N, C-alpha and C positions, 0 to 999 in steps of 0.2 A: 503494501500501500506505500504511495505520494508520501515521504515529510508535509508535513501539513503546522506552520506555525504561524499563534495568534500573539499578534505587540502589541498590547492593550494597555498599556502607559504611553497617555495621549491618544491621540486618534488613532481610530484602529487601521492596523494595519494586519492583514492575513495574506498570507505568502506560502505555496506548492513549490518543493521543492529546490528552496529559495526564490520562485520569480512571483512579482506580485498578483495576488486571487482577485479576479474584475467582479465585483458583485453589487450589479448594475442600482439597486435602489435602498435607500438608507433604511427602509423597514426590515428585511434581509440579512442584513448587517450584524444591525440587532438580535434579528432574529439565532445568526450563527453563534454570536459572541452569547447572548444566555446560554444555550445550550449547554457550549463549551466549558464556560466556565460552572455551572451549576453541575451537571457532570451528570444528567438522572435523565431519565426519561419524562417527558411532561406530554401532560395528556393535551390534547386537540383541541379540548373545553377552553385550558387551564390558556394556552398563549392565546386563543382569540380575545382569553377576556384581556388578557398581558398590552397585546398590541394593538387592538382593534374594538376598544370597550363603549364605544358609543356605536357601530357598526349592525346592522341586525346581524341576529346567528349566523343565520340561511352566508347573506353574504361575509359573513365574515371569516366562514369557514372556506368560502371558495376562496379570497383575497388570502387567506393561510396555505391552499392547495396550489395556488401560483407560487407561493415563497416558496414552499421546497422544493417546487421544480424548479427555482433559479438555484436554489441551497442546492440540489443536484447534480444540474450543470456546473454549479463551480465549483466543489469539493469532489465533487466522486460522487456513487452509486454508493459504493462501500463504507462510505463516511459517514452516511444520513440514513440511520435508519425509521420507516415509521408505514403504522399498516391505521387500520381503520378508526384508532382512537388514543392512540400515541404517537411520541418522536421522543429520540438521543439519536447526538450525535456521538459514536466512538468515542470512548478513550483510552489509547494504546499506546506505545512507545512511539507510534509518528506521530501521535499530535501533544507538540508543545504550546506553552502558555507561558508568558512570560512574567506574570503575577503567578502561580503558581511556582516559577524556580522561583522566585523574590521569597516564598513564604518558606520553601524547602528551603532556604540556606538559610536563614533565620530560625528555624525549627532546629539547623546540623547547630546550633551551638548549644544550643541542650543538651548535646551529650557529650559535653566537655564535666561532669562531674559538678556543676556550682548550680546553684537557682537563677533563674531567669534573672533577677535583675540587675546582674553580677555581669563581669567581661572578664579573658585571660588573653591572652596575648595571639591563642588562636581561632578563638572568635573573629580579633580584627578581622585580619583577606578576606570572610565568608559574609559578614558584616560591608565594609567595603564592597565586593560583590555584585550584592542584595543591591544599595543606594546609587551603583551604577547602572543597574536594568532601571530604577524606577527615572524615567527618562521628565515626568508632566504625571498630574492628575490620573488617575483611570478614567479612561473614555473622554479624560478633556477636548471640550469645545464637540462634544457629542449629543444631539439630543431628540428624544420621540416629542413635540410639543400639544400630540394629542393623544400622549401614553403616558398618563402619569404614575402609574402603579410599573410602568421602568423606569421613569428617572428616578422615580423612589426607587427602586433597587438599585439603580446607577450611584445615587446618591449614597448610599449606607453601605456596599464594596467601597468607593472611592474613598469614604471617611475611614474604614480601615483600616485601609492600605495607609493611606500618609498618617496615622496615628502607627503602623508601623513603622511607615516611614521615621518617622520622626524619634521611636523610642531605638532604633538602630543609631542615627545619627548623634544622641546623648550618649551614647557606649560608646562610640566613633571617637567623640569627644573627648568621655574619658580616661579610656586604652593609651591614646591616642597622650594625651596632659602626661597619666602615669609617667609613659614610658620618655619623657623629658622631651619627644618632636612636635615643639608647639604647632610649628607651618602644617602638620598634617589635622592637628585638633583645630585651626582655628579656619581649614577650608572646610573643614563639615561646621565647625560652630555660623561660618558666616552662611551655609545652606542651608542651619535650623532654623536660621536667623527669620532669614528668604521663607520660610513655609508662612512664616505669621510672628511677622513685624513688629506683637503685643507682646509678645512670648518672653517675661521680663526672665527668667531663668533661663533662659538662651540668652538673651542679652548681657547681662551681667556675666556667661562663661566667657560671651565672647568680649566682652572687656577688659574680663582675668590674664587673659589670653595675652591678648595686645599689649597687657604690664605687665604678663610674667615674659614675655621675649623680647620687651625693652621698647617697645613701642608704646610710650604712655601717652602719646600724642592721640595717636589714634585710639587709643582708650576713652579718655577724656572725650574726643569725638563723641564718639559711638554713644556715648552719655546724651550731649546734647541730641544728634538728632534723634536720640529716643525721646526724651522728654519731649520735644518740639515738636515730635509726631503724636505720643498720647495727650499733648493736651489739645492739638485741631481735632481729634479723631473724637476722644474721651469726653474731657475737658479733665481731664485728673494729671495726678505729678506721678512721677516713678515708687515707687516702696519703699517703705523705707532702708532696709536693706540694698536697696540699686543706690539712695542714695550714701548712706552710709561706706559703701564702694567705690564710688564713684570718688568722693572724701579721701578715704585713704591709700586710691590712685591716685590725688590728685598731691596730698603732704606726704605721697612717699613710702609709705603707712604700709601697702599692702602686702600682707606674710608669703612667703612661699607656695609654691602648691602642697599642698596636705598630700600625706604619707596616698600608694594604691591603695591601701586596704580602706582607707577614708571615702575611698573613691569610687569603692565598692570594684576594684580594678585587682584578677589574681594570681600567682606566678604561674609557672606552662603548667600544662593540661598535667602531668604527671605531679606534680606539685597541689595541684588542685582537686585530683581525683581522689577518693576515700580510699583506693586502690583499685588497683588493676587487674582486671578481671580472670588473667592470669598466674596472679601472685601464691605462691599456697598459702596454705591459711596452718598459723598456729593451732594445739589441739583445739585451747583456751582461747582462741582469737573470735569475734564475733567479726560481720563484714554486710555492709550495706546494698541490700538485690532489690532493681528496681524491676517488676513486672507488668507488660505491657498485654490486653489484650484486643486484636484488633478482628473485623467479624465484618464481614459483606453482608450488607443490605439487600434483600432478596423478597421483592414485592411480591406479592400476591399472583399476580397475573406469571411470574416469572419461571416457569415449566420446564423449560426446555433444559432437559439434564447435563448435555454437552457444555451447552452456554452458561451452566453456572458452573462443574468440575473447572473447564475453562477457565474462570474467572476463579475459583479459588487455589489453583495454581497459581496465577499470575500474582493472588495477595500474596502467597507463602515466599514465590521467590523476592519482589519490592520489597516484603519486610527484610527478608533474608538481606537482600545487596543494601539497606539501608543500616542495619544492624550492624557488621561487620568490621565495619571501622571502626566501631567504640568498643568491642569486645562482647557485642552481643549476641544470643543465642535464637535459635528459630525451633520450637514445639507445635509439631499439629497437635486440634486436642479433634473430637467426636465430631463431626458437624463440618466441620469448612475451617471454624478459627483459628486463630494462632495465636501464638503466647511466644511476646520479645523477651529474653531475661539477661539481662547485666547486673556483675559480680557475682555469679554464683554457680562458678564452672565444677570448681572443689564445694565442694557441704561433707560437714559431720555432726554426727547423729550420738546423744549422750543414748 
């Protein structure tokens, strides 16, 4: 099957084996995006309500048939499956979405043995790769004015991804600050501020980084610009913490960067993981074990045994591939579910 990619950060761009996919109607593009992102079978009634909310049901169904015909032509009949009641875009290794990869990179940081709020050196390249993918907000500039439910879904997706980006940028700022790499930290702090110029924690980080890197005038100018924007847009003044920071910078009294531990930054992965999964246990030792159960959602109508078996095999393969770099092992359960186990390669029983 041809390799299909969805670039959804910014205006949607679909490619098949590297060549742009032309879909002539905006609503058809929206339908393809919705099916790809949700990754689920969707009823025809749900799709007509989503994309043609004010059209009579009979005409809406006809519009949906024409839209699916366009998608069959653009994406290939093997990619889009549809019957009398339901529609699905096949999700497999030949379908790639930039937002999925963005989320995968962020989730991979959770395999480093620390809390979600912490960051370690192994996180930094993953976070950096994730923020590079985020070239603009989800479907920026794309809308269906007469489909309010689609617009609402798009808005929530965009907000969730944007929050993930802010979190990633904040971790990159803390991580590079802890390593004394102020130029990198400043670059990420600038992008953080650009997302929301009225975000005071982001502004304070940028001011501090300028000062720590010897750019005192830039730090003071940043505060001045922020204070003016705050007054013009909200009729307010900066928080006391921001004003105190500006005063400390102006008087040359800003303390040096805090220790890495205070920034939530840990050491190398082999220092922050409780124990490597392959390390032998002493007879009286205890080990933290993490167990994750993963299963498939099988709708009542999914009675095709061959399809379910193939999907179960795919689940086991994907889970094993994702767990391997972090020392995890996978065990199958009756019914097709799988267990991902970390930290229990050896066990002792009394």
